[in-house]
C-alpha positions, 0 to 999 in steps of 0.5 A: 500500500505504501508503494502505491501512496508513494507512487501517487505522491510522486505523480502528483508532485511531478505533474506541475513540473511536466505541465509547466515544461509543456507550457513553456514548449507550447509558448516557445513553439507558438512564438517561433511560428509567429516569428517565422511567419513574419519573416516569411520563412515558410518551412520554419513556420510549418515546423513550429505550427505543427508543434503547436497544433500537436499540443495535448487536447486541453482547453488551455491550448485550444486558442493556440491550436486554433491560431496555429491552424489559421496561421498554417492555413496562411502558410499553405496558401503561400505554398499553393497547397490550397486543399491543405489550407482549406482542411486547416481552416475547417479544423479551426472553424470546428473549434470556433468560427472566426473571421480569420478562418473564414477569410483564409478559407475564402482565399484558398477557395478563390485561388482554386477558382471556386468562386461561390464557396469563396464568396460564401466564406467572405460573407461569413467573415463579414457577418463576424467583422462587418468593418473588415476592409480585407473581407469586403475587398476579397469578396469584391475580387470574387465578384469581379471574377464572376462578372458581377460588376455592381456587387463588386463596386458596392463591396469596393466602396464598403472596403474603402470606408473601412480602411485608412484613407491614406494607406496603400490598401485604400489606394489599391481599392480606389484604383480598382474602383476606377478601373471598373467599367462605367466608373464615374466615382471614386472612394 
């Protein structure tokens, strides 16, 4: 009996050390993955994001895992692995619907020329973040590919109202609006 009590005490005492070691590893993998993303080091980002996604299925790691899935989706988009990107977005959305996951999945669908699915994802992102210039712009670009000029014009005008009027995104939106057939107004 003493053996089992001693084993239980040892296990209880070693638990927090193991957990804190895992917490440090999780934080390090997450931080390294973000840094690799910022530096556009796609192989390093994939390695660190894989490590973050592989964390134990515990609520305290859920946000990091979801963020890592969203970020790995971006890496897969950069590497033109659109089906893998969609799979990661689906997994992230299974945890919780976020505008980032819908945007990323929409971009992957757009690159695959699956325009209806892309538009649906950008619309879902706009339901969550109605002032997202990126979501309005991305949906406008899909509408342009579908030849739906009026819807594209509307979304470009919405995008223009949601971003800094002196930034590069606004300039791009304005140029795109001005290039539309029958364009007489600018944002």
